[in-house]
C-alpha positions in Angstrom: 138.8 1.9 132.7 137.8 -0.8 135.5 135.5 1.5 137.5 133.7 2.9 134.1 133.6 -1.0 132.9 131.8 -1.7 136.2 129.5 1.0 136.6 128.6 0.6 132.6 128.1 -3.6 133.7 126.1 -2.6 136.7 123.9 0.0 133.8 123.0 -3.1 132.6 122.0 -5.2 135.5 119.7 -2.6 136.8 118.3 -2.5 132.9 118.0 -6.2 133.3 115.6 -6.3 136.5 113.7 -3.4 134.9 112.8 -4.7 131.7 109.5 -7.0 131.1 107.4 -8.4 129.1 103.8 -8.8 129.3 101.8 -10.7 126.5 98.1 -11.0 126.4 95.7 -13.0 124.4 92.5 -12.6 124.0 89.1 -14.3 122.0 87.3 -11.2 121.1 84.6 -13.6 118.9 83.5 -16.5 117.0 84.8 -16.0 113.8 86.8 -18.5 112.5 90.7 -18.0 112.6 91.1 -17.7 109.2 94.1 -17.2 106.9 94.7 -13.9 107.7 96.1 -11.5 109.7 97.4 -8.3 110.3 99.6 -5.9 112.7 100.4 -2.2 114.6 103.3 -1.3 117.0 105.1 1.6 117.8 106.9 2.8 120.4 106.6 5.1 123.4 108.9 7.5 122.4 106.1 8.4 119.0 104.4 10.8 119.6 101.7 10.0 117.0 102.0 5.7 118.6 98.8 3.7 117.1 99.1 0.3 117.5 95.0 -0.6 117.3 92.8 -3.5 116.7 91.7 -1.2 113.2 95.4 -0.3 112.4 96.4 -3.5 112.6 92.7 -4.8 111.2 93.5 -2.9 108.0 96.8 -2.8 107.9 96.2 -7.6 107.0 92.7 -6.8 105.2 91.3 -8.3 107.8 87.2 -8.7 107.6 86.4 -10.4 110.2 88.8 -10.6 113.3 89.0 -13.9 115.4 91.8 -13.2 118.0 93.8 -10.8 119.4 97.3 -10.9 121.0 98.5 -7.9 122.2 102.2 -7.6 123.9 104.2 -4.5 125.6 108.2 -4.8 126.0 109.2 -2.4 128.4 113.4 -1.3 128.2 113.5 0.4 131.1 111.7 3.5 129.7 111.0 2.7 126.5 108.3 0.7 126.1 107.6 -1.3 122.7 103.7 -2.5 122.2 102.2 -4.0 119.5 98.5 -5.4 118.8 98.4 -8.7 116.3 94.7 -9.8 115.3 94.0 -13.3 113.3 91.0 -13.3 110.8 89.6 -13.9 108.0 90.4 -11.8 105.0 87.6 -9.4 103.2 85.1 -10.9 100.2 86.0 -15.1 101.8 
């Protein structure tokens, strides 16, 4: 039992060293910040992964994008992706 516990602890330590997080902010236009935001996310395990700017803007009904936040979180062999956009809503 102690050997199994030791192997599990070692596995968690190795996984912790392989994990990372990358965050990138980009100003894409001179549009005002606005009060709308949209998010598109998914996992590398999803074959139909779509975390595009267009999907994030559509989900948040953002008409004019002002900023973009793109995040990648890696957990060993599985990665999670998220794109968040802010801007103004259509019609404002």
